[in-house]
Backbone as CSV, one residue per row, in Angstrom:
resi,resn,N_x,N_y,N_z,CA_x,CA_y,CA_z,C_x,C_y,C_z
1,TRP,-5.536,-3.647,16.727,-6.666,-3.911,17.569,-6.694,-5.392,17.870
2,GLN,-6.723,-5.745,19.134,-6.767,-7.135,19.578,-8.227,-7.467,19.871
3,ALA,-8.940,-8.018,18.874,-10.368,-8.307,19.021,-10.621,-9.344,20.105
4,THR,-9.844,-10.415,20.092,-9.910,-11.454,21.126,-8.483,-11.905,21.386
5,GLN,-8.315,-12.891,22.249,-6.963,-13.411,22.484,-6.406,-14.085,21.242
6,LYS,-7.276,-14.542,20.352,-6.826,-15.267,19.169,-6.883,-14.452,17.878
7,ILE,-7.564,-13.332,17.895,-7.747,-12.553,16.665,-7.208,-11.133,16.848
8,SER,-6.344,-10.719,15.916,-5.880,-9.330,15.900,-6.116,-8.750,14.511
9,VAL,-6.458,-7.472,14.477,-6.743,-6.775,13.228,-5.869,-5.521,13.178
10,THR,-5.179,-5.332,12.050,-4.295,-4.181,11.898,-4.630,-3.442,10.607
11,PRO,-5.378,-2.346,10.703,-5.615,-1.525,9.513,-4.549,-0.429,9.430
12,ALA,-4.297,0.045,8.211,-3.333,1.137,8.034,-3.711,1.942,6.795
13,TYR,-3.483,3.252,6.887,-3.729,4.143,5.755,-2.639,5.209,5.735
14,VAL,-2.048,5.410,4.562,-1.022,6.438,4.395,-1.345,7.219,3.119
15,TRP,-1.354,8.544,3.221,-1.552,9.414,2.068,-0.334,10.303,1.968
16,THR,0.271,10.335,0.784,1.482,11.122,0.580,1.281,12.081,-0.588
17,TYR,1.586,13.350,-0.353,1.550,14.373,-1.393,2.985,14.807,-1.625
18,THR,3.425,14.732,-2.867,4.816,15.038,-3.174,4.887,16.032,-4.332
19,THR,5.772,17.013,-4.199,6.088,17.894,-5.319,7.565,17.742,-5.639
20,TYR,7.877,17.839,-6.910,9.256,17.710,-7.368,9.668,19.030,-8.022
21,PRO,10.258,19.935,-7.257,10.686,21.218,-7.828,11.705,21.000,-8.945
22,GLY,11.556,21.774,-9.987,12.499,21.666,-11.096,12.142,20.579,-12.088
23,GLN,11.140,19.768,-11.801,10.685,18.742,-12.734,9.538,19.340,-13.536
24,ASN,9.851,20.031,-14.585,8.877,20.797,-15.357,8.314,19.951,-16.495
25,TYR,7.011,19.694,-16.462,6.363,18.874,-17.482,5.204,19.614,-18.119
26,ASN,5.064,19.436,-19.418,3.893,19.899,-20.135,2.910,18.738,-20.160
27,LEU,1.691,18.938,-19.654,0.740,17.837,-19.508,0.312,17.240,-20.842
28,GLN,0.275,18.025,-21.905,-0.174,17.519,-23.199,0.929,16.729,-23.914
29,THR,2.128,17.249,-23.931,3.204,16.626,-24.709,4.082,15.701,-23.875
30,GLN,3.957,15.752,-22.543,4.806,14.987,-21.626,6.277,15.377,-21.759
31,LEU,6.536,16.577,-22.287,7.901,17.075,-22.433,8.137,18.200,-21.436
32,VAL,9.372,18.645,-21.355,9.728,19.709,-20.415,8.909,20.960,-20.727
33,ALA,8.324,21.554,-19.704,7.480,22.746,-19.823,8.244,23.959,-19.304
34,PRO,7.654,25.132,-19.407,8.326,26.331,-18.906,8.617,26.243,-17.410
35,ALA,9.617,26.963,-16.984,9.994,26.986,-15.568,8.797,27.402,-14.715
36,GLY,8.726,26.847,-13.533,7.636,27.163,-12.623,6.558,26.094,-12.588
37,THR,6.550,25.182,-13.558,5.606,24.070,-13.565,6.252,22.919,-12.805
38,GLU,5.610,22.455,-11.746,6.179,21.379,-10.929,5.413,20.079,-11.138
39,LEU,6.114,18.984,-11.028,5.495,17.673,-11.043,4.952,17.397,-9.644
40,THR,3.690,16.980,-9.537,3.108,16.626,-8.236,2.508,15.234,-8.318
41,ASP,2.622,14.496,-7.229,2.082,13.145,-7.120,1.277,13.027,-5.835
42,HIS,0.250,12.192,-5.868,-0.508,11.812,-4.669,-0.479,10.297,-4.614
43,GLN,-0.091,9.747,-3.498,-0.047,8.294,-3.353,-0.829,7.891,-2.114
44,GLN,-1.619,6.810,-2.241,-2.383,6.277,-1.115,-2.052,4.800,-0.948
45,ASN,-1.848,4.385,0.284,-1.635,2.983,0.626,-2.653,2.603,1.692
46,ILE,-3.413,1.556,1.424,-4.408,1.062,2.369,-4.091,-0.404,2.628
47,ASN,-3.940,-0.777,3.896,-3.602,-2.151,4.270,-4.560,-2.660,5.336
48,LEU,-4.862,-3.942,5.261,-5.649,-4.592,6.301,-5.067,-5.974,6.534
49,ASP,-4.657,-6.232,7.770,-4.111,-7.528,8.168,-4.959,-8.100,9.290
50,VAL,-5.260,-9.380,9.197,-5.978,-10.090,10.255,-5.161,-11.326,10.591
51,THR,-4.945,-11.568,11.859,-4.246,-12.769,12.292,-5.151,-13.548,13.237
52,TYR,-5.347,-14.809,12.917,-6.164,-15.691,13.740,-5.296,-16.845,14.212
53,GLN,-5.022,-16.894,15.504,-4.202,-17.944,16.097,-5.139,-19.083,16.486
54,VAL,-5.339,-20.039,15.567,-6.296,-21.126,15.764,-5.879,-21.990,16.950
55,PHE,-4.642,-22.464,16.906,-4.040,-23.248,17.985,-2.650,-22.677,18.240
56,ASP,-1.954,-23.175,19.250,-0.578,-22.721,19.489,0.303,-22.996,18.272
57,TRP,-0.012,-24.025,17.529,0.825,-24.450,16.420,0.288,-24.023,15.043
58,LEU,-0.890,-23.389,14.970,-1.490,-23.031,13.688,-2.040,-21.609,13.706
59,SER,-1.629,-20.808,12.713,-2.181,-19.462,12.566,-2.592,-19.227,11.113
60,ILE,-3.618,-18.383,10.956,-4.128,-18.009,9.644,-4.033,-16.487,9.545
61,HIS,-3.508,-16.015,8.416,-3.268,-14.581,8.266,-3.761,-14.103,6.896
62,PRO,-5.027,-13.694,6.776,-5.466,-13.055,5.532,-5.049,-11.580,5.522
63,TYR,-4.768,-11.066,4.329,-4.368,-9.672,4.231,-4.824,-9.086,2.891
64,ALA,-4.928,-7.765,2.856,-5.287,-7.045,1.638,-4.481,-5.759,1.578
65,ARG,-4.056,-5.401,0.369,-3.287,-4.182,0.133,-3.874,-3.479,-1.087
66,TYR,-3.961,-2.166,-1.023,-4.378,-1.371,-2.178,-3.486,-0.140,-2.239
67,GLN,-2.916,0.108,-3.398,-2.072,1.278,-3.604,-2.533,1.994,-4.861
68,THR,-2.542,3.299,-4.807,-2.860,4.098,-5.979,-1.955,5.324,-6.002
69,ARG,-1.611,5.730,-7.209,-0.778,6.919,-7.365,-1.354,7.742,-8.517
70,THR,-1.581,9.010,-8.269,-1.974,9.932,-9.326,-0.814,10.885,-9.546
71,SER,-0.639,11.257,-10.794,0.484,12.113,-11.145,0.083,12.980,-12.327
72,LEU,0.764,14.097,-12.489,0.553,14.923,-13.673,1.043,14.212,-14.929
73,VAL,1.952,13.265,-14.774,2.483,12.486,-15.893,1.743,11.152,-15.934
74,ALA,1.051,10.890,-17.020,0.220,9.687,-17.129,1.014,8.400,-16.919
75,ALA,2.241,8.351,-17.366,3.058,7.137,-17.242,3.377,6.790,-15.789
76,TYR,3.240,7.756,-14.871,3.565,7.521,-13.465,2.348,7.105,-12.640
77,ARG,1.165,7.033,-13.233,-0.055,6.668,-12.507,-0.202,5.153,-12.437
78,TYR,-0.732,4.668,-11.310,-0.999,3.234,-11.212,-1.991,2.948,-10.092
79,ASN,-2.580,1.750,-10.159,-3.430,1.176,-9.115,-3.011,-0.272,-8.951
80,VAL,-2.837,-0.716,-7.714,-2.425,-2.086,-7.440,-3.272,-2.638,-6.308
81,SER,-3.766,-3.851,-6.486,-4.507,-4.547,-5.420,-3.874,-5.908,-5.187
82,VAL,-3.696,-6.259,-3.928,-3.140,-7.556,-3.564,-3.984,-8.133,-2.440
83,VAL,-4.376,-9.383,-2.587,-5.100,-10.098,-1.541,-4.376,-11.416,-1.342
84,GLY,-4.161,-11.810,-0.101,-3.424,-13.044,0.143,-3.840,-13.725,1.429
85,LEU,-3.319,-14.929,1.577,-3.592,-15.735,2.765,-2.328,-16.499,3.112
86,THR,-1.891,-16.370,4.360,-0.740,-17.112,4.848,-1.206,-18.083,5.922
87,LEU,-0.854,-19.341,5.750,-1.100,-20.352,6.783,0.246,-20.746,7.357
88,GLN,0.341,-20.772,8.670,1.615,-21.130,9.303,1.354,-22.228,10.324
89,ALA,2.030,-23.359,10.118,1.944,-24.481,11.057,3.344,-24.758,11.599
90,ARG,3.444,-24.949,12.904,4.732,-25.200,13.543,4.727,-26.582,14.178
91,LEU,5.825,-27.280,13.982,5.977,-28.576,14.642,6.360,-28.354,16.094
92,PRO,5.918,-29.226,16.991,6.280,-29.045,18.395,7.788,-29.202,18.611
93,ASP,8.323,-28.468,19.576,9.742,-28.579,19.915,10.009,-29.935,20.531
94,ARG,11.114,-30.533,20.108,11.525,-31.836,20.678,13.000,-31.822,20.939
């Protein structure tokens, strides 16, 4: 989304559902379970990028990322958050 000539905003969301046939796990023992039990995962990625072109030679880019994964196996679960800021200054061409 181009809010103004100097500001752009880019949101993104991805949800992934995955099954792993043949990956048989017992939820209590974390060991191989009887046939027919499948490992399933759900993963979500949420991103937000903003770019502000202050001048021709200066831009500011704040961003945020969030990822989460749920799984039948506790060791495969995680949550990650990242927030950052990029400043970019360019020298004039000579």
